[in-house]
ZAVEXKOL-651995 format. One line per 10 residues: their letters; for each residue y, z, x of C-alpha. Coordinates in pm, whole numbers. Layout:
BEGIN
a> Y,Z,X | ...
//
This chain:
BEGIN
xxxxxxxxxx> -29623,5417,4020 | -29481,5205,4310 | -29800,5021,4332 | -29849,4906,3987 | -29450,4773,4022 | -29621,4615,4307 | -29872,4413,4170 | -29702,4287,3896 | -29449,4156,4086 | -29708,3985,4296
xxxxxxxxxx> -29809,3680,4053 | -29404,3581,3983 | -29344,3559,4438 | -29661,3355,4474 | -29517,3144,4173 | -29164,3126,4325 | -29339,3018,4694 | -29592,2789,4549 | -29247,2599,4354 | -29067,2581,4642
xxxxxxxxxx> -29332,2440,4867 | -29421,2185,4545 | -29065,2060,4645 | -29079,2015,4955 | -29414,1873,4932 | -29229,1601,4714 | -28975,1524,4924 | -29193,1530,5213 | -29433,1285,5028 | -29137,997,4971
xxxxxxxxxx> -29257,708,5276 | -28881,659,5523 | -28809,200,5464 | -28564,12,5622 | -28435,-169,5268 | -28092,-420,5255 | -27962,-642,4945 | -28191,-978,4844 | -27966,-1227,4940 | -27974,-1611,4717
xxxxxxxxxx> -27924,-1889,4986 | -27922,-2261,4954 | -28262,-2422,5071 | -28236,-2692,5291 | -28512,-2966,5455 | -28558,-3127,5684 | -28730,-3459,5696 | -28837,-3622,6016 | -28972,-3993,6071 | -29010,-4220,6388
xxxxxxxxxx> -28722,-4497,6350 | -28699,-4775,6577 | -28389,-4997,6751 | -28305,-5287,6672 | -27942,-5524,6789 | -27673,-5622,6587 | -27766,-5936,6628 | -28085,-6076,6786 | -28250,-6414,6838 | -28528,-6559,6964
xxxxxxxxxx> -28417,-6902,7128 | -28623,-7215,7080 | -28526,-7602,7226 | -28430,-7810,6991 | -28677,-8111,7152 | -28922,-8176,7382 | -28849,-8181,7715 | -28912,-8128,8066 | -28709,-7867,8232 | -28450,-7998,8468
xxxxxxxxxx> -28235,-7607,8535 | -28262,-7275,8457 | -27918,-7135,8439 | -27954,-6731,8365 | -28145,-6484,8483 | -28294,-6217,8285 | -28036,-5870,8201 | -27733,-6124,8228 | -27493,-6137,7927 | -27429,-6475,7857
xxxxxxxxxx> -27111,-6575,7646 | -27171,-6804,7311 | -27202,-7133,7424 | -27337,-7096,7720 | -27598,-7340,7889 | -27868,-7136,7927 | -28167,-7403,8018 | -28142,-7832,8087 | -28349,-8054,8021 | -28434,-8425,8130
xxxxxxxxxx> -28169,-8613,7933 | -28199,-8980,8136 | -28295,-9176,7838 | -28074,-8987,7631 | -27679,-9057,7837 | -27829,-9468,7790 | -27855,-9435,7409 | -27484,-9290,7386 | -27406,-9552,7634 | -27560,-9770,7413
xxxxxxxxxx> -27394,-9653,7172 | -27037,-9680,7282 | -27165,-10040,7308 | -27258,-10110,6971 | -26948,-9936,6844 | -26722,-10130,7095 | -26862,-10460,6961 | -26900,-10416,6536 | -26514,-10255,6590 | -26448,-10629,6766
xxxxxxxxxx> -26548,-10813,6505 | -26409,-10654,6227 | -26047,-10687,6453 | -26079,-11016,6461 | -26190,-11042,6104 | -25880,-10870,5974 | -25682,-11136,6185 | -25784,-11403,6004 | -25829,-11224,5643 | -25534,-11376,5508
xxxxxxxxxx> -25583,-11743,5564 | -25949,-11754,5302 | -26158,-11836,5521 | -26339,-11576,5514 | -26478,-11392,5196 | -26460,-11006,5076 | -26750,-10898,5108 | -26811,-11068,5462 | -26459,-10773,5601 | -26700,-10554,5385
xxxxxxxxxx> -27035,-10650,5591 | -26806,-10556,5946 | -26642,-10232,5774 | -27020,-10137,5747 | -27155,-10256,6049 | -26897,-10005,6257 | -26933,-9712,6015 | -27299,-9770,6103 | -27214,-9782,6495 | -27040,-9508,6501
xxxxxxxxxx> -27276,-9285,6320 | -27558,-9440,6584 | -27317,-9270,6889 | -27281,-8944,6654 | -27658,-8985,6701 | -27725,-9063,7020 | -27425,-8818,7089 | -27656,-8462,6900 | -28009,-8613,7104 | -27770,-8559,7422
xxxxxxxxxx> -27616,-8209,7358 | -27984,-8086,7231 | -28107,-8139,7581 | -27865,-7843,7707 | -28018,-7541,7541 | -27679,-7323,7521 | -27652,-6960,7366 | -27585,-6934,7031 | -27374,-6596,7081 | -27307,-6319,7316
xxxxxxxxxx> -27516,-6074,7485 | -27773,-5997,7718 | -28089,-6247,7740 | -28418,-6130,7852 | -28668,-6216,8107 | -28802,-6590,8112 | -29129,-6783,8210 | -28973,-7123,8219 | -28978,-7290,8574 | -28785,-7606,8643
xxxxxxxxxx> -29009,-7873,8619 | -29191,-7680,8320 | -29226,-7920,8000 | -29137,-7785,7704 | -29176,-7795,7333 | -28935,-7683,7048 | -29220,-7403,7027 | -29156,-7287,7321 | -28959,-6917,7333 | -28674,-6944,7612
xxxxxxxxxx> -28541,-6588,7606 | -28490,-6319,7383 | -28102,-6270,7344 | -27976,-5949,7227 | -27630,-5837,7112 | -27687,-5452,7202 | -27349,-5266,7182 | -27418,-5134,6845 | -27809,-5050,6745 | -27980,-5034,6456
xxxxxxxxxx> -28220,-4782,6344 | -28439,-4815,6095 | -28717,-4544,5945 | -28911,-4487,5691 | -28815,-4240,5458 | -28999,-4038,5195 | -28930,-4140,4814 | -28851,-3741,4727 | -28501,-3799,4886 | -28435,-4181,4756
xxxxxxxxxx> -28106,-4011,4609 | -27981,-3794,4862 | -28035,-4024,5166 | -27751,-4334,5044 | -27482,-4534,5245 | -27231,-4343,5386 | -27512,-4038,5490 | -27511,-4001,5862 | -27866,-3857,6031 | -27921,-3673,6357
xxxxxxxxxx> -28139,-3934,6611 | -28290,-3875,6934 | -28383,-4089,7156 | -28786,-4038,7316 | -28670,-4135,7643 | -28416,-3868,7625 | -28515,-3572,7462 | -28190,-3360,7522 | -27967,-3628,7359 | -27868,-3594,7010
xxxxxxxxxx> -27623,-3907,6833 | -27464,-3933,6485 | -27679,-4226,6280 | -27502,-4331,5993 | -27678,-4510,5721 | -27530,-4834,5631 | -27836,-4973,5406 | -28144,-4925,5251 | -28413,-5119,5112 | -28382,-5238,4764
xxxxxxxxxx> -28784,-5155,4632 | -29033,-4876,4718 | -29342,-4948,4934 | -29590,-4871,4609 | -29877,-4814,4931 | -29665,-4524,5199 | -29448,-4432,4890 | -29168,-4496,5128 | -28847,-4699,5163 | -28660,-4835,5516
xxxxxxxxxx> -28377,-4692,5557 | -28159,-4846,5846 | -27867,-4664,6020 | -27621,-4779,6270 | -27496,-4651,6640 | -27250,-4727,6914 | -27410,-4816,7224 | -27097,-4900,7416 | -27236,-4737,7737 | -27553,-4946,7764
xxxxxxxxxx> -27779,-4689,7824 | -28014,-4790,7517 | -28219,-5046,7415 | -28383,-5243,7131 | -28726,-5169,7073 | -28701,-4795,7138 | -28813,-4486,6999 | -28615,-4250,6807 | -28698,-3934,6634 | -28476,-3947,6280
xxxxxxxxxx> -28392,-3598,6158 | -28264,-3559,5813 | -28123,-3244,5618 | -28129,-3176,5294 | -27971,-2909,5072 | -28139,-2769,4755 | -28107,-2484,4460 | -28080,-2130,4643 | -28362,-1930,4620 | -28445,-1568,4734
xxxxxxxxxx> -28450,-1527,5138 | -28576,-1237,5319 | -28706,-1174,5654 | -28994,-1223,5720 | -29139,-922,5815 | -29068,-814,5444 | -29318,-1052,5380 | -29733,-942,5315 | -30027,-1111,5326 | -30344,-946,5078
xxxxxxxxxx> -30610,-1041,4988 | -30445,-1197,4664 | -30193,-1392,4860 | -29833,-1305,4949 | -29595,-1022,4853 | -29275,-870,4893 | -29219,-503,4795 | -28932,-449,4583 | -28747,-69,4570 | -28610,-9,4194
xxxxxxxxxx> -28538,401,4057 | -28634,477,4426 | -29012,328,4354 | -29215,32,4543 | -29344,-259,4385 | -29508,-524,4426 | -29351,-856,4396 | -29633,-1140,4443 | -29448,-1443,4611 | -29476,-1781,4730
xxxxxxxxxx> -29315,-1897,5004 | -29123,-2219,5010 | -28948,-2297,5333 | -28847,-2097,5646 | -28503,-2139,5811 | -28385,-1923,6117 | -28635,-1624,6090 | -28574,-1606,5741 | -28814,-1697,5411 | -28724,-1850,5142
xxxxxxxxxx> -28948,-1748,4832 | -29066,-1874,4481 | -29064,-1552,4237 | -28919,-1366,3978 | -28642,-1157,4146 | -28322,-1075,4053 | -27988,-1122,4308 | -27946,-690,4233 | -28290,-686,4390 | -28340,-459,4700
xxxxxxxxxx> -28599,-578,4962 | -28805,-327,5172 | -28755,-461,5497 | -28927,-188,5724 | -29207,41,5686 | -29396,-207,5468 | -29737,-96,5615 | -29807,245,5436 | -29610,139,5086 | -29848,159,4749
xxxxxxxxxx> -29749,93,4408 | -29465,343,4246 | -29487,456,4596 | -29143,681,4622 | -28975,566,4914 | -28667,698,5097 | -28423,464,5218 | -28330,530,5574 | -27950,407,5704 | -28006,150,6018
xxxxxxxxxx> -27875,265,6303 | -27483,213,6329 | -27403,-36,6667 | -27230,182,6925 | -26897,159,6914 | -26784,329,7270 | -26683,-41,7363 | -26405,-10,7111 | -26233,319,7201 | -25876,343,7311
xxxxxxxxxx> -25872,508,7626 | -25521,670,7730 | -25310,624,8012 | -25293,920,8298 | -24901,944,8139 | -25036,958,7791 | -25304,1192,7856 | -25019,1412,8118 | -24767,1390,7860 | -25025,1575,7618
xxx> -25115,1808,7830 | -24743,1898,7880 | -24756,1982,7460
//
């Protein structure tokens, strides 16, 4: 009788054990992963360009007239004031012309004075007196012309600034097409660069960009946009931007090249750690956890920043994204989310003083 009872209960025992094993296998088949909530962050785009510096005021100096150089009154690198003489040309003929013009003015003035003296006697007509006045005015104009020609024999600085190298020496004969030197007011510099048409609306006067001289790669300067070109280049699809920086320490020079960096803030996009991105034969994708199971989500990467990949994908803000353990996942695979290990808090434990500890022992 006991043998028959044992034979009867054996299948039920095996069934119970089998069910128990199936439950354990189901738990063991869930892949352990590390996941995090999906974040939506504003996308930042970096626009990089190469800019060129120019002085806030700059001029190539040419003489007004031809002549032989008598003296060069500056050295390369000198700071010259507005109106300061730079080059003197031979001016002997011009000085004589001024003296002659003065004599003619004196003669015309004396003649007109005699006319005025006998004007009331009726000996002279009104037209004669007018002719005397005209002669004096003409002589004065000739004198001014002679003085202007004499002044042109001295080449002066049109504004204050630093003057550059010159190839002119005393004794050289120059013309009005001979370049004397370059004069720059460089206490403030303009940095001009070409920017893409796509950011025209964002890069307007008042905005700031970062500029770094190639000669000092560790130095970054904040430059303010002061103007943009009035038209877009049809061939390059770019526009010129002019920024301004201070050069009070005179460490920068016109013509220097600068690395220009401008950041723009775009719309919010899903952002995930780069290690969450998987690449397959059909492109990139991520794993999202929905109702305890892994689901494959195709994505397109629009940009990267600080270890994050910004995505173009059909994702909601409530999504949970798999960060670690992505290699073993399959579509519909059950997953078990592991809690990331908590940081050690032993440094934050408050230790009791010896006095308090002794008091506790006493209690």
